[in-house]
mmCIF file of the N, C-alpha and C atoms, coordinates in Angstrom:
data_MODEL
# 
_entry.id   MODEL 
# 
loop_
_atom_site.group_PDB 
_atom_site.id 
_atom_site.type_symbol 
_atom_site.label_atom_id 
_atom_site.label_alt_id 
_atom_site.label_comp_id 
_atom_site.label_asym_id 
_atom_site.label_entity_id 
_atom_site.label_seq_id 
_atom_site.pdbx_PDB_ins_code 
_atom_site.Cartn_x 
_atom_site.Cartn_y 
_atom_site.Cartn_z 
_atom_site.occupancy 
_atom_site.B_iso_or_equiv 
_atom_site.pdbx_formal_charge 
_atom_site.auth_seq_id 
_atom_site.auth_comp_id 
_atom_site.auth_asym_id 
_atom_site.auth_atom_id 
_atom_site.pdbx_PDB_model_num 
ATOM 1   N N  . MET A 1 1  ? 0.725  -1.164  -0.133  1.00 0.00 ? 1  MET A N  1 
ATOM 2   C CA . MET A 1 1  ? -0.042 -0.061  -0.030  1.00 0.00 ? 1  MET A CA 1 
ATOM 3   C C  . MET A 1 1  ? 0.886  1.227   -0.038  1.00 0.00 ? 1  MET A C  1 
ATOM 4   N N  . ASP A 1 2  ? 0.387  2.252   -0.454  1.00 0.00 ? 2  ASP A N  1 
ATOM 5   C CA . ASP A 1 2  ? 1.128  3.524   -0.565  1.00 0.00 ? 2  ASP A CA 1 
ATOM 6   C C  . ASP A 1 2  ? 1.130  4.213   0.799   1.00 0.00 ? 2  ASP A C  1 
ATOM 7   N N  . LEU A 1 3  ? 2.255  5.032   1.228   1.00 0.00 ? 3  LEU A N  1 
ATOM 8   C CA . LEU A 1 3  ? 2.236  5.350   2.662   1.00 0.00 ? 3  LEU A CA 1 
ATOM 9   C C  . LEU A 1 3  ? 0.926  6.295   2.930   1.00 0.00 ? 3  LEU A C  1 
ATOM 10  N N  . ALA A 1 4  ? 0.575  6.918   1.767   1.00 0.00 ? 4  ALA A N  1 
ATOM 11  C CA . ALA A 1 4  ? -0.654 7.855   2.201   1.00 0.00 ? 4  ALA A CA 1 
ATOM 12  C C  . ALA A 1 4  ? -1.944 6.966   2.607   1.00 0.00 ? 4  ALA A C  1 
ATOM 13  N N  . GLU A 1 5  ? -2.033 5.764   2.230   1.00 0.00 ? 5  GLU A N  1 
ATOM 14  C CA . GLU A 1 5  ? -3.135 4.888   2.571   1.00 0.00 ? 5  GLU A CA 1 
ATOM 15  C C  . GLU A 1 5  ? -2.936 4.130   3.864   1.00 0.00 ? 5  GLU A C  1 
ATOM 16  N N  . VAL A 1 6  ? -1.909 4.212   4.509   1.00 0.00 ? 6  VAL A N  1 
ATOM 17  C CA . VAL A 1 6  ? -1.860 3.497   5.900   1.00 0.00 ? 6  VAL A CA 1 
ATOM 18  C C  . VAL A 1 6  ? -2.730 3.987   6.849   1.00 0.00 ? 6  VAL A C  1 
ATOM 19  N N  . ASP A 1 7  ? -2.987 5.177   7.105   1.00 0.00 ? 7  ASP A N  1 
ATOM 20  C CA . ASP A 1 7  ? -3.988 5.513   8.107   1.00 0.00 ? 7  ASP A CA 1 
ATOM 21  C C  . ASP A 1 7  ? -5.497 5.079   7.720   1.00 0.00 ? 7  ASP A C  1 
ATOM 22  N N  . ARG A 1 8  ? -5.710 5.215   6.473   1.00 0.00 ? 8  ARG A N  1 
ATOM 23  C CA . ARG A 1 8  ? -7.078 4.776   6.027   1.00 0.00 ? 8  ARG A CA 1 
ATOM 24  C C  . ARG A 1 8  ? -7.370 3.280   6.154   1.00 0.00 ? 8  ARG A C  1 
ATOM 25  N N  . HIS A 1 9  ? -6.343 2.609   5.852   1.00 0.00 ? 9  HIS A N  1 
ATOM 26  C CA . HIS A 1 9  ? -6.384 1.027   5.975   1.00 0.00 ? 9  HIS A CA 1 
ATOM 27  C C  . HIS A 1 9  ? -6.210 0.526   7.450   1.00 0.00 ? 9  HIS A C  1 
ATOM 28  N N  . ALA A 1 10 ? -5.693 1.345   8.340   1.00 0.00 ? 10 ALA A N  1 
ATOM 29  C CA . ALA A 1 10 ? -5.565 0.978   9.775   1.00 0.00 ? 10 ALA A CA 1 
ATOM 30  C C  . ALA A 1 10 ? -6.504 0.396   10.516  1.00 0.00 ? 10 ALA A C  1 
ATOM 31  N N  . PRO A 1 11 ? -7.893 0.896   10.378  1.00 0.00 ? 11 PRO A N  1 
ATOM 32  C CA . PRO A 1 11 ? -9.043 0.324   11.041  1.00 0.00 ? 11 PRO A CA 1 
ATOM 33  C C  . PRO A 1 11 ? -9.225 -1.239  10.726  1.00 0.00 ? 11 PRO A C  1 
ATOM 34  N N  . GLY A 1 12 ? -8.859 -1.653  9.470   1.00 0.00 ? 12 GLY A N  1 
ATOM 35  C CA . GLY A 1 12 ? -9.048 -2.842  9.026   1.00 0.00 ? 12 GLY A CA 1 
ATOM 36  C C  . GLY A 1 12 ? -8.046 -3.947  9.318   1.00 0.00 ? 12 GLY A C  1 
ATOM 37  N N  . LEU A 1 13 ? -6.968 -3.469  9.871   1.00 0.00 ? 13 LEU A N  1 
ATOM 38  C CA . LEU A 1 13 ? -5.947 -4.254  10.278  1.00 0.00 ? 13 LEU A CA 1 
ATOM 39  C C  . LEU A 1 13 ? -5.899 -5.010  11.608  1.00 0.00 ? 13 LEU A C  1 
ATOM 40  N N  . PRO A 1 14 ? -5.477 -6.109  11.789  1.00 0.00 ? 14 PRO A N  1 
ATOM 41  C CA . PRO A 1 14 ? -5.743 -6.928  13.046  1.00 0.00 ? 14 PRO A CA 1 
ATOM 42  C C  . PRO A 1 14 ? -4.814 -6.216  14.019  1.00 0.00 ? 14 PRO A C  1 
ATOM 43  N N  . VAL A 1 15 ? -5.249 -5.957  15.373  1.00 0.00 ? 15 VAL A N  1 
ATOM 44  C CA . VAL A 1 15 ? -4.420 -5.508  16.296  1.00 0.00 ? 15 VAL A CA 1 
ATOM 45  C C  . VAL A 1 15 ? -3.855 -6.598  17.039  1.00 0.00 ? 15 VAL A C  1 
ATOM 46  N N  . ASP A 1 16 ? -4.324 -7.874  16.965  1.00 0.00 ? 16 ASP A N  1 
ATOM 47  C CA . ASP A 1 16 ? -3.818 -8.998  17.776  1.00 0.00 ? 16 ASP A CA 1 
ATOM 48  C C  . ASP A 1 16 ? -2.836 -10.005 16.815  1.00 0.00 ? 16 ASP A C  1 
ATOM 49  N N  . ARG A 1 17 ? -2.401 -9.303  15.797  1.00 0.00 ? 17 ARG A N  1 
ATOM 50  C CA . ARG A 1 17 ? -1.402 -10.275 14.936  1.00 0.00 ? 17 ARG A CA 1 
ATOM 51  C C  . ARG A 1 17 ? -0.303 -9.355  14.571  1.00 0.00 ? 17 ARG A C  1 
ATOM 52  N N  . GLU A 1 18 ? 0.812  -9.888  14.461  1.00 0.00 ? 18 GLU A N  1 
ATOM 53  C CA . GLU A 1 18 ? 2.054  -9.160  13.826  1.00 0.00 ? 18 GLU A CA 1 
ATOM 54  C C  . GLU A 1 18 ? 1.828  -8.669  12.379  1.00 0.00 ? 18 GLU A C  1 
ATOM 55  N N  . ILE A 1 19 ? 2.246  -7.435  12.296  1.00 0.00 ? 19 ILE A N  1 
ATOM 56  C CA . ILE A 1 19 ? 2.097  -6.796  10.821  1.00 0.00 ? 19 ILE A CA 1 
ATOM 57  C C  . ILE A 1 19 ? 3.558  -6.399  10.488  1.00 0.00 ? 19 ILE A C  1 
ATOM 58  N N  . VAL A 1 20 ? 3.972  -6.889  9.232   1.00 0.00 ? 20 VAL A N  1 
ATOM 59  C CA . VAL A 1 20 ? 5.310  -6.671  8.774   1.00 0.00 ? 20 VAL A CA 1 
ATOM 60  C C  . VAL A 1 20 ? 5.151  -5.909  7.422   1.00 0.00 ? 20 VAL A C  1 
ATOM 61  N N  . PHE A 1 21 ? 5.778  -4.749  7.488   1.00 0.00 ? 21 PHE A N  1 
ATOM 62  C CA . PHE A 1 21 ? 5.838  -3.896  6.264   1.00 0.00 ? 21 PHE A CA 1 
ATOM 63  C C  . PHE A 1 21 ? 7.180  -4.306  5.374   1.00 0.00 ? 21 PHE A C  1 
ATOM 64  N N  . TYR A 1 22 ? 7.104  -4.287  4.148   1.00 0.00 ? 22 TYR A N  1 
ATOM 65  C CA . TYR A 1 22 ? 8.254  -4.375  3.244   1.00 0.00 ? 22 TYR A CA 1 
ATOM 66  C C  . TYR A 1 22 ? 8.151  -3.373  2.065   1.00 0.00 ? 22 TYR A C  1 
ATOM 67  N N  . CYS A 1 23 ? 9.305  -2.942  1.674   1.00 0.00 ? 23 CYS A N  1 
ATOM 68  C CA . CYS A 1 23 ? 9.271  -2.037  0.343   1.00 0.00 ? 23 CYS A CA 1 
ATOM 69  C C  . CYS A 1 23 ? 10.486 -2.405  -0.402  1.00 0.00 ? 23 CYS A C  1 
ATOM 70  N N  . SER A 1 24 ? 10.696 -1.793  -1.513  1.00 0.00 ? 24 SER A N  1 
ATOM 71  C CA . SER A 1 24 ? 11.884 -2.078  -2.477  1.00 0.00 ? 24 SER A CA 1 
ATOM 72  C C  . SER A 1 24 ? 12.589 -0.667  -2.530  1.00 0.00 ? 24 SER A C  1 
ATOM 73  N N  . CYS A 1 25 ? 12.525 0.061   -1.589  1.00 0.00 ? 25 CYS A N  1 
ATOM 74  C CA . CYS A 1 25 ? 13.296 1.364   -1.453  1.00 0.00 ? 25 CYS A CA 1 
ATOM 75  C C  . CYS A 1 25 ? 14.499 1.300   -0.634  1.00 0.00 ? 25 CYS A C  1 
ATOM 76  N N  . PRO A 1 26 ? 15.565 1.965   -0.775  1.00 0.00 ? 26 PRO A N  1 
ATOM 77  C CA . PRO A 1 26 ? 16.770 1.825   -0.145  1.00 0.00 ? 26 PRO A CA 1 
ATOM 78  C C  . PRO A 1 26 ? 16.698 2.064   1.476   1.00 0.00 ? 26 PRO A C  1 
ATOM 79  N N  . ASN A 1 27 ? 17.221 1.311   2.072   1.00 0.00 ? 27 ASN A N  1 
ATOM 80  C CA . ASN A 1 27 ? 17.316 1.222   3.581   1.00 0.00 ? 27 ASN A CA 1 
ATOM 81  C C  . ASN A 1 27 ? 15.799 1.013   4.296   1.00 0.00 ? 27 ASN A C  1 
ATOM 82  N N  . ASP A 1 28 ? 15.076 0.491   3.465   1.00 0.00 ? 28 ASP A N  1 
ATOM 83  C CA . ASP A 1 28 ? 13.536 0.103   3.969   1.00 0.00 ? 28 ASP A CA 1 
ATOM 84  C C  . ASP A 1 28 ? 12.853 1.283   4.545   1.00 0.00 ? 28 ASP A C  1 
ATOM 85  N N  . ALA A 1 29 ? 13.183 2.466   4.045   1.00 0.00 ? 29 ALA A N  1 
ATOM 86  C CA . ALA A 1 29 ? 12.559 3.650   4.587   1.00 0.00 ? 29 ALA A CA 1 
ATOM 87  C C  . ALA A 1 29 ? 11.015 3.997   4.551   1.00 0.00 ? 29 ALA A C  1 
ATOM 88  N N  . SER A 1 30 ? 10.485 3.332   3.374   1.00 0.00 ? 30 SER A N  1 
ATOM 89  C CA . SER A 1 30 ? 9.014  3.324   3.323   1.00 0.00 ? 30 SER A CA 1 
ATOM 90  C C  . SER A 1 30 ? 8.279  2.479   4.317   1.00 0.00 ? 30 SER A C  1 
ATOM 91  N N  . ALA A 1 31 ? 8.945  1.312   4.407   1.00 0.00 ? 31 ALA A N  1 
ATOM 92  C CA . ALA A 1 31 ? 8.546  0.168   5.462   1.00 0.00 ? 31 ALA A CA 1 
ATOM 93  C C  . ALA A 1 31 ? 8.625  0.841   6.885   1.00 0.00 ? 31 ALA A C  1 
ATOM 94  N N  . ALA A 1 32 ? 9.761  1.325   7.222   1.00 0.00 ? 32 ALA A N  1 
ATOM 95  C CA . ALA A 1 32 ? 9.871  1.854   8.556   1.00 0.00 ? 32 ALA A CA 1 
ATOM 96  C C  . ALA A 1 32 ? 8.773  3.210   8.832   1.00 0.00 ? 32 ALA A C  1 
ATOM 97  N N  . ALA A 1 33 ? 8.655  3.976   7.826   1.00 0.00 ? 33 ALA A N  1 
ATOM 98  C CA . ALA A 1 33 ? 7.691  5.069   7.929   1.00 0.00 ? 33 ALA A CA 1 
ATOM 99  C C  . ALA A 1 33 ? 6.138  4.450   8.074   1.00 0.00 ? 33 ALA A C  1 
ATOM 100 N N  . ALA A 1 34 ? 5.833  3.377   7.323   1.00 0.00 ? 34 ALA A N  1 
ATOM 101 C CA . ALA A 1 34 ? 4.662  2.839   7.555   1.00 0.00 ? 34 ALA A CA 1 
ATOM 102 C C  . ALA A 1 34 ? 4.449  2.268   8.953   1.00 0.00 ? 34 ALA A C  1 
ATOM 103 N N  . ALA A 1 35 ? 5.551  1.559   9.256   1.00 0.00 ? 35 ALA A N  1 
ATOM 104 C CA . ALA A 1 35 ? 5.411  0.932   10.745  1.00 0.00 ? 35 ALA A CA 1 
ATOM 105 C C  . ALA A 1 35 ? 5.278  1.998   11.835  1.00 0.00 ? 35 ALA A C  1 
ATOM 106 N N  . LYS A 1 36 ? 5.841  3.123   11.699  1.00 0.00 ? 36 LYS A N  1 
ATOM 107 C CA . LYS A 1 36 ? 5.951  4.231   12.593  1.00 0.00 ? 36 LYS A CA 1 
ATOM 108 C C  . LYS A 1 36 ? 4.329  4.800   12.712  1.00 0.00 ? 36 LYS A C  1 
ATOM 109 N N  . GLN A 1 37 ? 3.724  4.992   11.468  1.00 0.00 ? 37 GLN A N  1 
ATOM 110 C CA . GLN A 1 37 ? 2.511  5.402   11.259  1.00 0.00 ? 37 GLN A CA 1 
ATOM 111 C C  . GLN A 1 37 ? 1.511  4.500   12.155  1.00 0.00 ? 37 GLN A C  1 
ATOM 112 N N  . LEU A 1 38 ? 1.652  3.162   12.126  1.00 0.00 ? 38 LEU A N  1 
ATOM 113 C CA . LEU A 1 38 ? 0.688  2.489   12.842  1.00 0.00 ? 38 LEU A CA 1 
ATOM 114 C C  . LEU A 1 38 ? 0.965  2.433   14.265  1.00 0.00 ? 38 LEU A C  1 
ATOM 115 N N  . MET A 1 39 ? 2.198  2.472   14.545  1.00 0.00 ? 39 MET A N  1 
ATOM 116 C CA . MET A 1 39 ? 2.622  2.592   15.981  1.00 0.00 ? 39 MET A CA 1 
ATOM 117 C C  . MET A 1 39 ? 2.017  3.827   16.614  1.00 0.00 ? 39 MET A C  1 
ATOM 118 N N  . ARG A 1 40 ? 2.051  4.943   15.877  1.00 0.00 ? 40 ARG A N  1 
ATOM 119 C CA . ARG A 1 40 ? 1.447  6.111   16.367  1.00 0.00 ? 40 ARG A CA 1 
ATOM 120 C C  . ARG A 1 40 ? -0.126 6.002   16.719  1.00 0.00 ? 40 ARG A C  1 
ATOM 121 N N  . LEU A 1 41 ? -0.778 4.941   15.789  1.00 0.00 ? 41 LEU A N  1 
ATOM 122 C CA . LEU A 1 41 ? -2.054 4.860   15.977  1.00 0.00 ? 41 LEU A CA 1 
ATOM 123 C C  . LEU A 1 41 ? -2.323 3.580   17.158  1.00 0.00 ? 41 LEU A C  1 
ATOM 124 N N  . GLY A 1 42 ? -1.354 3.227   17.790  1.00 0.00 ? 42 GLY A N  1 
ATOM 125 C CA . GLY A 1 42 ? -1.621 2.276   19.021  1.00 0.00 ? 42 GLY A CA 1 
ATOM 126 C C  . GLY A 1 42 ? -1.200 0.835   18.598  1.00 0.00 ? 42 GLY A C  1 
ATOM 127 N N  . PHE A 1 43 ? -0.820 0.436   17.404  1.00 0.00 ? 43 PHE A N  1 
ATOM 128 C CA . PHE A 1 43 ? -0.463 -0.816  17.082  1.00 0.00 ? 43 PHE A CA 1 
ATOM 129 C C  . PHE A 1 43 ? 0.888  -1.148  17.737  1.00 0.00 ? 43 PHE A C  1 
ATOM 130 N N  . THR A 1 44 ? 1.112  -2.297  18.361  1.00 0.00 ? 44 THR A N  1 
ATOM 131 C CA . THR A 1 44 ? 2.365  -2.602  18.913  1.00 0.00 ? 44 THR A CA 1 
ATOM 132 C C  . THR A 1 44 ? 3.052  -3.740  18.318  1.00 0.00 ? 44 THR A C  1 
ATOM 133 N N  . ARG A 1 45 ? 2.437  -4.405  17.516  1.00 0.00 ? 45 ARG A N  1 
ATOM 134 C CA . ARG A 1 45 ? 3.199  -5.480  16.925  1.00 0.00 ? 45 ARG A CA 1 
ATOM 135 C C  . ARG A 1 45 ? 3.359  -5.397  15.325  1.00 0.00 ? 45 ARG A C  1 
ATOM 136 N N  . VAL A 1 46 ? 4.069  -4.314  15.212  1.00 0.00 ? 46 VAL A N  1 
ATOM 137 C CA . VAL A 1 46 ? 4.394  -3.984  13.583  1.00 0.00 ? 46 VAL A CA 1 
ATOM 138 C C  . VAL A 1 46 ? 5.708  -3.482  13.561  1.00 0.00 ? 46 VAL A C  1 
ATOM 139 N N  . ARG A 1 47 ? 6.278  -4.020  12.274  1.00 0.00 ? 47 ARG A N  1 
ATOM 140 C CA . ARG A 1 47 ? 7.833  -3.679  12.090  1.00 0.00 ? 47 ARG A CA 1 
ATOM 141 C C  . ARG A 1 47 ? 8.021  -3.693  10.659  1.00 0.00 ? 47 ARG A C  1 
ATOM 142 N N  . PRO A 1 48 ? 9.149  -3.175  10.154  1.00 0.00 ? 48 PRO A N  1 
ATOM 143 C CA . PRO A 1 48 ? 9.553  -3.268  8.789   1.00 0.00 ? 48 PRO A CA 1 
ATOM 144 C C  . PRO A 1 48 ? 10.348 -4.463  8.541   1.00 0.00 ? 48 PRO A C  1 
ATOM 145 N N  . LEU A 1 49 ? 10.445 -5.190  7.536   1.00 0.00 ? 49 LEU A N  1 
ATOM 146 C CA . LEU A 1 49 ? 11.093 -6.249  7.121   1.00 0.00 ? 49 LEU A CA 1 
ATOM 147 C C  . LEU A 1 49 ? 12.533 -5.697  6.620   1.00 0.00 ? 49 LEU A C  1 
ATOM 148 N N  . GLN A 1 50 ? 13.343 -6.120  7.650   1.00 0.00 ? 50 GLN A N  1 
ATOM 149 C CA . GLN A 1 50 ? 14.941 -5.758  7.211   1.00 0.00 ? 50 GLN A CA 1 
ATOM 150 C C  . GLN A 1 50 ? 15.308 -6.241  6.005   1.00 0.00 ? 50 GLN A C  1 
ATOM 151 N N  . GLY A 1 51 ? 15.817 -5.219  5.071   1.00 0.00 ? 51 GLY A N  1 
ATOM 152 C CA . GLY A 1 51 ? 16.437 -5.776  3.854   1.00 0.00 ? 51 GLY A CA 1 
ATOM 153 C C  . GLY A 1 51 ? 15.460 -5.795  2.871   1.00 0.00 ? 51 GLY A C  1 
ATOM 154 N N  . GLY A 1 52 ? 14.231 -5.597  3.036   1.00 0.00 ? 52 GLY A N  1 
ATOM 155 C CA . GLY A 1 52 ? 13.115 -5.419  2.139   1.00 0.00 ? 52 GLY A CA 1 
ATOM 156 C C  . GLY A 1 52 ? 12.766 -6.552  1.393   1.00 0.00 ? 52 GLY A C  1 
ATOM 157 N N  . ILE A 1 53 ? 11.998 -6.505  0.251   1.00 0.00 ? 53 ILE A N  1 
ATOM 158 C CA . ILE A 1 53 ? 11.631 -7.692  -0.675  1.00 0.00 ? 53 ILE A CA 1 
ATOM 159 C C  . ILE A 1 53 ? 12.788 -8.252  -1.403  1.00 0.00 ? 53 ILE A C  1 
ATOM 160 N N  . GLU A 1 54 ? 13.843 -7.353  -1.554  1.00 0.00 ? 54 GLU A N  1 
ATOM 161 C CA . GLU A 1 54 ? 14.883 -8.000  -2.250  1.00 0.00 ? 54 GLU A CA 1 
ATOM 162 C C  . GLU A 1 54 ? 15.783 -9.032  -1.283  1.00 0.00 ? 54 GLU A C  1 
ATOM 163 N N  . GLU A 1 55 ? 15.841 -8.755  -0.230  1.00 0.00 ? 55 GLU A N  1 
ATOM 164 C CA . GLU A 1 55 ? 16.418 -9.740  0.845   1.00 0.00 ? 55 GLU A CA 1 
ATOM 165 C C  . GLU A 1 55 ? 15.507 -11.084 0.784   1.00 0.00 ? 55 GLU A C  1 
ATOM 166 N N  . TRP A 1 56 ? 14.259 -10.851 0.968   1.00 0.00 ? 56 TRP A N  1 
ATOM 167 C CA . TRP A 1 56 ? 13.387 -11.937 1.034   1.00 0.00 ? 56 TRP A CA 1 
ATOM 168 C C  . TRP A 1 56 ? 13.530 -12.812 -0.002  1.00 0.00 ? 56 TRP A C  1 
ATOM 169 N N  . ILE A 1 57 ? 13.460 -12.195 -1.304  1.00 0.00 ? 57 ILE A N  1 
ATOM 170 C CA . ILE A 1 57 ? 13.722 -13.210 -2.429  1.00 0.00 ? 57 ILE A CA 1 
ATOM 171 C C  . ILE A 1 57 ? 15.059 -13.889 -2.418  1.00 0.00 ? 57 ILE A C  1 
ATOM 172 N N  . ALA A 1 58 ? 15.998 -13.043 -2.105  1.00 0.00 ? 58 ALA A N  1 
ATOM 173 C CA . ALA A 1 58 ? 17.511 -13.627 -2.100  1.00 0.00 ? 58 ALA A CA 1 
ATOM 174 C C  . ALA A 1 58 ? 17.474 -14.689 -1.208  1.00 0.00 ? 58 ALA A C  1 
ATOM 175 N N  . ALA A 1 59 ? 16.825 -14.676 -0.050  1.00 0.00 ? 59 ALA A N  1 
ATOM 176 C CA . ALA A 1 59 ? 16.967 -15.717 0.880   1.00 0.00 ? 59 ALA A CA 1 
ATOM 177 C C  . ALA A 1 59 ? 16.079 -17.051 0.331   1.00 0.00 ? 59 ALA A C  1 
ATOM 178 N N  . GLY A 1 60 ? 15.446 -16.981 -0.754  1.00 0.00 ? 60 GLY A N  1 
ATOM 179 C CA . GLY A 1 60 ? 14.684 -18.105 -1.333  1.00 0.00 ? 60 GLY A CA 1 
ATOM 180 C C  . GLY A 1 60 ? 13.319 -18.265 -0.969  1.00 0.00 ? 60 GLY A C  1 
ATOM 181 N N  . TYR A 1 61 ? 12.705 -17.102 -0.350  1.00 0.00 ? 61 TYR A N  1 
ATOM 182 C CA . TYR A 1 61 ? 11.350 -17.239 0.092   1.00 0.00 ? 61 TYR A CA 1 
ATOM 183 C C  . TYR A 1 61 ? 10.417 -16.797 -1.224  1.00 0.00 ? 61 TYR A C  1 
ATOM 184 N N  . GLU A 1 62 ? 9.260  -17.358 -1.179  1.00 0.00 ? 62 GLU A N  1 
ATOM 185 C CA . GLU A 1 62 ? 8.430  -16.926 -2.447  1.00 0.00 ? 62 GLU A CA 1 
ATOM 186 C C  . GLU A 1 62 ? 7.758  -15.844 -2.171  1.00 0.00 ? 62 GLU A C  1 
ATOM 187 N N  . VAL A 1 63 ? 7.506  -15.196 -3.243  1.00 0.00 ? 63 VAL A N  1 
ATOM 188 C CA . VAL A 1 63 ? 6.591  -13.977 -3.512  1.00 0.00 ? 63 VAL A CA 1 
ATOM 189 C C  . VAL A 1 63 ? 5.442  -14.123 -4.360  1.00 0.00 ? 63 VAL A C  1 
ATOM 190 N N  . ALA A 1 64 ? 4.221  -13.759 -3.931  1.00 0.00 ? 64 ALA A N  1 
ATOM 191 C CA . ALA A 1 64 ? 3.109  -13.876 -5.029  1.00 0.00 ? 64 ALA A CA 1 
ATOM 192 C C  . ALA A 1 64 ? 2.936  -12.616 -5.607  1.00 0.00 ? 64 ALA A C  1 
ATOM 193 N N  . ASP A 1 65 ? 2.598  -12.687 -6.895  1.00 0.00 ? 65 ASP A N  1 
ATOM 194 C CA . ASP A 1 65 ? 2.240  -11.647 -7.668  1.00 0.00 ? 65 ASP A CA 1 
ATOM 195 C C  . ASP A 1 65 ? 0.595  -11.122 -7.456  1.00 0.00 ? 65 ASP A C  1 
ATOM 196 N N  . THR A 1 66 ? 0.548  -10.204 -6.691  1.00 0.00 ? 66 THR A N  1 
ATOM 197 C CA . THR A 1 66 ? -0.765 -9.762  -6.421  1.00 0.00 ? 66 THR A CA 1 
ATOM 198 C C  . THR A 1 66 ? -1.378 -8.944  -7.637  1.00 0.00 ? 66 THR A C  1 
ATOM 199 N N  . HIS A 1 67 ? -0.647 -8.690  -8.499  1.00 0.00 ? 67 HIS A N  1 
ATOM 200 C CA . HIS A 1 67 ? -1.219 -7.724  -9.544  1.00 0.00 ? 67 HIS A CA 1 
ATOM 201 C C  . HIS A 1 67 ? -1.334 -8.651  -10.919 1.00 0.00 ? 67 HIS A C  1 
ATOM 202 N N  . ALA A 1 68 ? -1.242 -9.909  -10.787 1.00 0.00 ? 68 ALA A N  1 
ATOM 203 C CA . ALA A 1 68 ? -1.373 -10.872 -11.835 1.00 0.00 ? 68 ALA A CA 1 
ATOM 204 C C  . ALA A 1 68 ? -3.087 -10.933 -12.107 1.00 0.00 ? 68 ALA A C  1 
ATOM 205 N N  . ARG A 1 69 ? -3.351 -11.165 -13.181 1.00 0.00 ? 69 ARG A N  1 
ATOM 206 C CA . ARG A 1 69 ? -4.786 -11.263 -13.662 1.00 0.00 ? 69 ARG A CA 1 
ATOM 207 C C  . ARG A 1 69 ? -5.066 -12.271 -14.450 1.00 0.00 ? 69 ARG A C  1 
# 
C-alpha cells in the first residue's frame, strides 16, 4: 500500500497479529515509515522487514504476484 493509505487502512488491520511492512526502496525507508504510522495509532506488533523484498527473495522465500490477472 502507498504510505498515504496507511492511516485509511489501519482500522481494518488486525491488532492481535504481527504486521510486517516491506518495500523495495533503499534502507527500508517506506516500510519503516509505515510501521511508525501504525505505532502512532496504537499498534504494538508492527515492524519493517529488514532488507526489504530483495532480501526476502534472495533468501529463497516465495513472492506472490498480487497484480497478476
